[in-house]
Backbone as a ProteinNet text record, in pm:
[ID]
protein_1_A
[PRIMARY]
XXXXXXXXXXXXXXXXXXXXXXXXXXXXXXXXXXXXXXXXXXXXXXXXXXXXXXXXXXXXXXXXXXXXXXXXXXXXXXXXXXXXXXXXXXXXXXXXXXXXXXXXXXXXXXXXXXXXXXXXXXXXXXXXXXXXXXXXXX
[TERTIARY]
-2149.9	-2024.1	-2024.5	-2132.8	-2142	-2148.8	-2220.3	-2228.8	-2091	-2012.2	-1877.3	-1787.4	-1797.1	-1718.8	-1761.3	-1891	-1940.7	-1891.4	-1897.7	-1848.9	-1698.6	-1622.9	-1478.9	-1449.9	-1527.1	-1508.6	-1538.6	-1647.1	-1683.8	-1578	-1532.4	-1429.2	-1298.6	-1259.5	-1135.9	-1149.1	-1263.8	-1286.1	-1283.3	-1347.1	-1345.6	-1205.6	-1130.7	-993.1	-904.7	-921.5	-844.5	-881	-1009.9	-1052.6	-997.6	-1009.1	-959.2	-807.3	-740.2	-593.9	-542.6	-609.1	-569.6	-590.8	-702	-727.7	-626	-590.1	-491.6	-355.1	-311.3	-181.1	-184.3	-295.4	-307	-304.2	-369.1	-367.5	-224.7	-149.4	-10.1	72.6	40.9	114.1	84.7	-41.4	-78.7	-10.7	-6.9	60.6	209.5	264	407.6	486.8	427.8	493.7	619.3	616.7	732.1	852.1	835.1	951	1001	906.8	948.1	1024.3	980.2	1049.4	1190.4	1206	1340.3	1428.5	1370.3	1448.2	1497.1	1407.4	1442.4	1547.5	1532.4	1625	1746.8	1749.1	1860.1	1880.9	1770.2	1774.4	1699.9	1729.3	1658.9	1677.3	1788.5	1813.7	1720.9	1657.3	1570.3	1422.2	1390.5	1251.5	1162.2	1214.2	1135.2	1101.5	1193.6	1167.6	1056.6	1057.4	950.3	815.7	812.7	688.2	639.1	730.3	694.2	639.3	701.4	656	515.1	484.3	350.8	246.5	275.9	180.3	159.2	267.1	255	182.9	212.1	143.1	-6.4	-44.6	-186.7	-255.4	-190.1	-248.5	-259.5	-155.6	-157.9	-266.7	-278.6	-383.8	-523	-544.5	-674.7	-700.5	-598.8	-614.5	-646.1	-574.5	-597	-735.8	-780.4	-910	-1026.8	-1006.4	-1113.8	-1123.1	-1027.2	-1023.7	-1033.9	-1070	-1070.3	-935.8	-833.6	-697.5	-663.4	-608.9	-561.5	-415.3	-331.9	-189.7	-160.5	-112.4	-73.1	76.9	112	252.8	267.8	388.8	408.8	373	335.7	296.6	408.8	531.3	645.1	658.6	597.5	599.2	503.3	408.2	314.8	381.8	491.2	561.3	620.8	702.2	753.4	644.2	540.4	430.9	360	336.5	274.7	361.9	492.4	583.8	582.5	585.7	583.1	450.3	340.4	210.1	202.4	253.4	254.7	343.2	457.7	545.3	475.6	405.6	335.4	227.9	146.5	39.9	99	207	272.1	327.5	391	445.2	333.4	224.8	111.2	52.1	35.8	-16.9	79.2	208.8	307.5	305.3	290.1	284.7	161.1	49.1	-72.8	-58.1	-3.7	11	113.8	216.8	317	258.3	179.6	119.3	17.2	-59.2	-165.1	-118.2	7.4	62.2	-23	-62.8	-150.1	-80.2	42.1	108.6	138.4	192	213.3	84	-24	-152	-203.3	-195.3	-239.8	-156.6	-25.6	61.9	33	4.8	-25.4	-158	-255.7	-388.7	-390.4	-312.4	-313.7	-198.1	-118.9	-18	109.5	153.6	279	374.9	393.6	479.4	621.8	672.8	811.5	828.1	720	728.1	663.6	674.6	613.2	677	804	870.3	800.3	757.2	685	550.9	486	360.8	381.9	484.2	514.4	549.6	630	667.2	545.7	456.8	336.7	248.3	234.9	152.3	217	347.7	416.7	414.7	446.6	447	306.4	207.5	68.7	27.4	70.5	40.3	110.5	236.4	312.6	250.1	224.5	168.9	26	-51.5	-186.8	-186.1	-94.9	-84.1	-37.1	62.6	110.5	0.9	-74.7	-184.3	-287.4	-319.9	-417	-367.7	-242.3	-189.5	-172	-132.2	-108.9	-239.6	-332.4	-455.4	-567.1	-588.2	-703.7	-675.1	-553.4	-523.1	-475.8	-542	-504.8	-399
-2493.3	-2541.6	-2536.1	-2586.6	-2585.6	-2442.3	-2356.3	-2215	-2150.5	-2178.1	-2121.2	-2171.4	-2299.5	-2354.2	-2292.4	-2272	-2210.7	-2067	-1991	-1852.6	-1848.9	-1940.5	-1946.5	-1980.5	-2073.3	-2111.2	-1993.4	-1923.4	-1808.1	-1698.7	-1672.8	-1571.4	-1607.7	-1732.9	-1779.1	-1771.4	-1812	-1806.9	-1663.8	-1574.4	-1433.2	-1375.1	-1410.1	-1361.7	-1413.4	-1538.9	-1596.7	-1526.5	-1501.3	-1435.1	-1293.7	-1218.1	-1081	-1078.7	-1162.8	-1168.2	-1208.7	-1306.9	-1350	-1238.4	-1169.4	-1055.9	-945	-918.8	-813.9	-849.7	-972.1	-1014.7	-1018.8	-1061.9	-1061.1	-918.9	-827.2	-686.2	-631.9	-663.2	-619.2	-684.5	-809.3	-878.8	-817.6	-783.3	-723.9	-588	-510.8	-380.5	-399.3	-504.2	-527.8	-445.7	-419.2	-333.1	-398.4	-530	-595.4	-598.1	-639.7	-632.8	-489.9	-394.5	-254.4	-204.6	-243.8	-205.3	-262.5	-386.6	-445.5	-378.5	-331.5	-258.3	-125.3	-52.5	79.9	69.7	-26.1	-38.7	-125.5	-182.2	-268.5	-386.5	-447.3	-563.6	-680.2	-708.1	-813	-950.1	-969.1	-1098.6	-1123.1	-1019.9	-1033	-1030.8	-1064.3	-1057.2	-1154.3	-1270.2	-1366.4	-1309.9	-1234.8	-1173.2	-1068.7	-990.8	-893.4	-964.5	-1068.2	-1142	-1204.3	-1263.1	-1322.7	-1216.2	-1098.8	-990.9	-945.1	-937.5	-895.7	-998.9	-1125.9	-1231.2	-1237.6	-1233.2	-1237.5	-1112.7	-998.2	-875	-881.2	-937.2	-951.3	-1047.2	-1158.7	-1254.3	-1194.1	-1122.9	-1060.4	-953.5	-875.4	-773	-832.8	-943.7	-1011.8	-1065.1	-1123.6	-1180.1	-1071	-959.4	-849	-788.8	-777.5	-714.2	-800.3	-930.7	-1017.9	-1026.9	-974.1	-982.6	-843.1	-836.5	-709.6	-694.2	-678.8	-673.3	-530.2	-517	-388	-404.9	-322.3	-326.2	-222.1	-267	-176.3	-153.1	-37.7	-4.8	146.4	191.5	336.4	405.9	532.7	608.8	619.5	613.1	632.9	519.7	405.2	296.6	322.3	413.8	442.2	520.5	589.2	665.1	571.9	470.5	383.2	302.6	264.3	191.6	281.3	404.9	500.5	528.4	538.7	560.8	442.9	322.2	204.8	194.4	222.1	218.3	326.3	443.9	552.3	521.5	458	419.5	317.9	224	124.1	188.1	273.4	338.9	428	497.8	582.7	503.3	390.4	308.2	244.9	209.7	155.1	260.8	382.4	491.3	524.8	525.1	552.3	444.2	319.2	209.9	221.9	257	274.7	387.5	498.7	611.3	581.8	505.3	470.2	377.8	281.1	187.6	258.5	345.8	412.9	539	577.4	698.8	821.7	833.1	941.4	1076.5	1085.2	1215.2	1273.7	1196.4	1256.4	1304	1227.6	1268.3	1394.1	1398.5	1515.4	1637.5	1621.8	1734.1	1786.1	1697.3	1739.7	1814.3	1765.3	1828.1	1966.5	1985.4	2117.8	2204.9	2152.3	2232.8	2259.3	2164	2184.2	2068.3	2028.7	1913.8	1934.5	2055	2080.9	2095.4	2106.2	2125.5	2009.6	1890.3	1772.4	1740.2	1777.3	1753.8	1832.5	1954.9	2034.9	1971.5	1913	1843.8	1724.5	1645.5	1530.9	1573.8	1677.4	1725.8	1781	1850.9	1904	1790.8	1685.8	1572.9	1502.8	1478.5	1409.3	1491.8	1620.4	1704.8	1723.8	1731.3	1740.8	1617.6	1502	1376.9	1375.6	1416.7	1417.1	1514	1637.3	1735.5	1701.9	1646.3	1603.7	1491.7	1395.8	1286.1	1336.6	1424.3	1480.2	1558.4	1639.9	1716.1	1622	1516.6	1420.6	1355.5	1311.5	1242.8	1337.3	1458.3	1552.7	1608.5	1640.2	1709.8	1614.5	1506.5	1420.7	1299.4	1248.9	1128.6	1167.6	1109.8	1141.6	1046.5
1787.5	1734.6	1581.4	1520.8	1374.8	1323.9	1396.9	1358.6	1359.8	1461.7	1470.7	1357.6	1326.1	1214.6	1082	1065	942.4	929.7	1037.5	1035.9	1008.9	1070.1	1046	899.7	844.2	703.8	610.7	636.1	553.7	566.3	687.4	707.6	638.6	651.2	586.7	434.7	381.5	236.9	186.5	259.4	220.1	224.7	328	338.4	227	193.1	82.3	-48.6	-69.8	-193.4	-202.7	-95.4	-95.5	-106.1	-31.2	-36.3	-173.1	-234.8	-368.8	-469.7	-458.5	-547.8	-529.4	-405.5	-375.4	-433.5	-411.8	-463.7	-616.2	-675	-820.6	-874.7	-804.4	-843.1	-843.6	-739	-734.2	-844.7	-876.4	-982.8	-1118.7	-1143.6	-1271.5	-1288.8	-1182.1	-1188.9	-1211.6	-1153.9	-1165.1	-1065.5	-948.7	-850.8	-793.1	-773.5	-712.6	-807.6	-932.8	-1023.2	-1044.4	-1051	-1068.8	-946.4	-828.5	-705.3	-702	-747.3	-749	-853.3	-963	-1062.6	-1006.8	-942.9	-891.1	-782.3	-691.7	-578.6	-609.7	-729.8	-772.7	-676.8	-636.9	-548	-610.7	-734.9	-808.4	-743.3	-673	-608.3	-489.6	-439.3	-323	-361.1	-485.6	-531.3	-453.9	-417.5	-338.8	-200.5	-142.4	-12	-23.9	-131.8	-154.2	-168.9	-250.2	-271.1	-140.6	-64.9	63.8	158.4	160.9	248.7	211.4	82.2	39.3	79.7	58.5	93.7	244.9	321.4	467.8	518.9	459.1	498.1	470.1	355.2	323	420.1	450	545.2	685.2	727.7	859.8	866.5	760.5	756.8	763.4	692.4	699.8	839.9	899.1	1032.9	1135.1	1126.7	1220.4	1201.3	1075.5	1051.2	1098.2	1111	1157.2	1308.9	1376.9	1522.5	1582.4	1707.2	1779.4	1848.2	1767.2	1819.7	1859.7	1978	2026.9	2065.1	2008.2	2040.2	2147.1	2259.9	2365.5	2353.5	2301.2	2282.8	2294.4	2316.2	2324.8	2193.7	2204.3	2085.6	1984.4	2030.4	1941.4	1839	1867.3	1769.9	1654.2	1674.5	1565.8	1453.1	1481.8	1377.9	1272.3	1309.6	1203.9	1133.5	1207.1	1144.1	1043.7	1081	988.7	867.5	890.3	778.2	681.1	733.7	647.1	570.9	638.7	571.3	463.9	495.2	396.6	277.3	303	193	102.7	162.9	83.2	-3	56.5	-19.5	-127.8	-95	-194.5	-311.1	-281.9	-390.3	-472.1	-408.7	-482.3	-574.2	-523.3	-606.8	-720	-690.6	-795.4	-902.3	-861	-958.5	-1046.2	-986.2	-1065	-1166.4	-1122.4	-1214.4	-1322.4	-1288.6	-1388.8	-1493.5	-1450.3	-1544.1	-1632.6	-1574.6	-1649.4	-1721.7	-1704.5	-1766.3	-1734.3	-1609.5	-1568.1	-1576.6	-1526.5	-1521.9	-1659.6	-1753.9	-1886.5	-1952.4	-1935.4	-1994	-1925.9	-1793	-1718.4	-1754.6	-1762.5	-1796.3	-1936.8	-2028.3	-2165.2	-2171.4	-2095.7	-2099.8	-2036.6	-1930.8	-1867.7	-1915.9	-2011.4	-2078.9	-2000.3	-1918.9	-1844.2	-1866.4	-1993.1	-2021.4	-1972.8	-1982.5	-1943.6	-1792.8	-1720.8	-1575.4	-1500.7	-1554.8	-1492.9	-1358.1	-1339.3	-1210.5	-1100.2	-1130.9	-1032	-996.6	-1095.9	-1070.9	-977.8	-1004	-918.6	-776.5	-763.3	-629.3	-555.5	-626.1	-561.4	-509.5	-588.5	-544.5	-425.8	-432.9	-323.4	-195.5	-205.3	-85.7	-30	-117.5	-71.2	7.3	-40.2	31.8	167.8	170.4	296.5	396.3	353.4	446.8	487.6	395.4	430.4	533	515.7	612.1	747.7	747.3	874.3	944.6	870.7	930.1	990.9	918.2	969.4	1098.1	1098.4	1216.2	1334.4	1310	1421	1474.3	1385.1	1426.6	1469.1	1395.1	1419.5	1507	1507.9	1583.9	1723.2	1824.3	1962	2012.4
[MASK]
++++++++++++++++++++++++++++++++++++++++++++++++++++++++++++++++++++++++++++++++++++++++++++++++++++++++++++++++++++++++++++++++++++++++++

């Protein structure tokens, strides 16, 4: 009994630490305010923040359990799309904060064609993800 309580305490503490770090990381990047600026939904900023916190808690909870979702394969498409959108927006926020694309474009000498660079990266991510899901996932 004491062992189980100790393991639960350690797991909960680790989840809180990781979740807090994740939310702080998103706050430092400023992804939520930037997302509300782009989508012109500044009035819904609390909903975005709530969704990030609940998503982090749910992800921690799922990762600590041997959870298996029995659902049709067709539900994996919207879940994959939402996960891909999140990762894409996180990567875009990181590159925007760090000014990666302007520096990269200047170094390789394509300042006037930066749109092509962005499209190549975005399409490469899309086709790479589709290839992975179609070829490797059963």
